[in-house]
N, C-alpha and C positions, 0 to 999 in steps of 0.2 A: 727827582726829590729836591724839595725846597732849598734844604741845607747844603746841597751839592751843586750849586750852580756857580758860576764865576764868569767874570768879565773883565778886560782890560778897556782903556780908552784908545781913540784912534789918533793919528798924527795930523799935522798940517799937510796939504797936498804938495808932496815934494816932487821933484823932476825925476824922470825915469833914470837919468844918467846918475843922479846922486844916490838913488836907491840901489842902483847897480853896483856902485862903487863902495857904499858904506857897508860895514859888517852889520849882521842881524841884531847884534845887541845894540850897537850904535843906533840903528833905525828904531828899536824898541825905546831906548831911552830918549830920542828926539821926539817922537810923537806923544809920550807920556808927558814930557816937559812942556809941549806947545798946545795940550788941549784943555779946554775949559768946559766943553759940552760935547755930548756925542748921542746921536740916535741911530738906530740900526734895526733891521729885521734879523731874525736869527732861526736857524734850525738847530735843535739839540737832538744829539743821536747818543743812546746809551748802548755800549759794546759789551759782547760776551768776551770771556778770557781768550776766545779764539780770534777776537776782532771782528766778529760779525755783529751786525746791528740787531738789536733786540726790542728797541723801542725809540719812536721818533715824536718830538713834539715841536710846536712852532709859535713864535710869538714876536714882541718888538720889546727894545730896550731903550732906555734914557738914562743919561749920566750928566751929572753936573758936579764938577769939583770945586771944593772938597767936599766929600762926605755925603753926597746925595745920588741915589740912583733908584730906578724903577724897573724891574723885570715884570713883563706882563705876558704870561702864557695864554694863548687863544685856542690852540688845538693840540691834542684831542680833549684837554681839560683846562679848566680856568683857574688860574692861580696868579697871585701876585707877590712881589717881594719888594717892598719899598723901604729904603734907608733916608733918614732925615732928622737932624737935630739930635744926633748921637743914640737913635733908636732904629730899630728895624723891625717891620711888620710883616709877617708870613700869612697871608690869606689863601685859604682854600675854599673855593665857592661850593664844591661838592660835598666836603665835610662841614660847611657852614661853621668854620672855625678860625680864629685869628690867634697867633702867637706873637707876643711882642718880647723882643730882646734888646738888652743894652748892645750898643754897636761894638764895643770892647770884646764882648763875649761871644760875638758871632763872627769874629775876624777869622779863627781859624778854621771854620767850617765853609766859609764864603769868601773866597779871594777876592770877589768883587769889592768887598768892603776894605780890603787892603789897598786895591789899586784905584778906588775912587779917591783916596786921600793923597796928602803930600807926605810920602814916606820915601826913603832911600831904598831902592831895589836892592843895591849891593849890601846894604846893612842888614836886610832881612832875607835875601835869598843869594844861593850860588847859582850864577848864570852860565849856562852852557848852550852853545850853538849846535844844533841837531841836524844840519844839512836841509836839502830841500825835498818835499813830498807834495802831491796833490797841487802843484804850482805855487806852493808857499815856501818861504824859508821859516824855520822853526827855532825857537829859543826855549830851552828848559829852565824852569825855575824851581830849585830845590829850597824849600823852607829851612832856615837855620834853627828855628826853634821846635823842639820835638813835640809840643802840644798842639801844633797846628794839625788840623783834621784831614790833612791830605798829603800824599807822598810827593807829588810833583804837579806843576802846572806848566803846560807848553803854550807858546803863542806862536800863531802863523801870520806871517806878514807877506804881503804882495806890494811891491814898488813902494815900500815905506808905510803902507796902511794896513790896516787890522783886516784880516781875512779869515781867521780860524782860531780856535782854542781847544786845547785838551786838558782834562784833569784826571789824575788817578787817586782815589781817595784811599784811607787807611782800611776800609772794608773791602777792597779789592774791586770796586765799581770803577769803570772807565767810561768817561763821557767826553764827546766831543761836540764843538759847536761851530757852525758855519755862519758868517755874517754876510749880508748884502744890503744894498742901499744905504750904506754908511755915510752919515753926514756929521762933520765936526764943527764946532765952534758956531753953531746956529741957535738962535734963541729958543729956550724950551719954557713954556708956561709954568708959573710958580706951583700951581695946584697940581701939576704932574707928580710932585714928590710929597704930597699930602694924603693921608689915609684916615678915612672914618669908617668904622666897623659898620656894616649893614645892620639894620633891626633884626633883632632874633639870633644873630651869631653868638657862639661861645667865644669868650675872650680870655686868653690865659697870659699872665705877665710873668716873664722869668727875669729875677733880679740878679 
């Protein structure tokens, strides 16, 4: 679901020695501080309460800090979520529908909006190290504000770089994302973060 997606940025390419010695929280803070742009392929998996996969989707992601990102779902459906200039566009090609929200009103439901900006993680989240699973070390982020639309976000790191994410929302849905072909601090064309509604689609604006 479009409002239940989330993403963090990737760090500088750090040495294996540093990544092995630094705590997961220190790795997370370092790559967020060092990243200005990021591109990656992703696989998003929705999990049942028993932890079994129920739905998978695939796509690409672009990030430019502060405040710009572009999620593009390619399979099995085509959707886009684009943030730029204080607004977020949610486009569903199958429904022929676009919803436009103010950035600050979408933050609670879309952690990517929080993490694409210049904010203090420790001011907004309680950070907890979660150990190692699936070849990644995990950090759990618990939102300090009750109005956020999710229970927690977990970030999976591999040798100081982004490898996975997991989110549990307030509706009981669990989503995990696996990243590949991650590239950080590479040029991204400016039009990647621009959106024009295709002719004939319904456009809804939420103030």
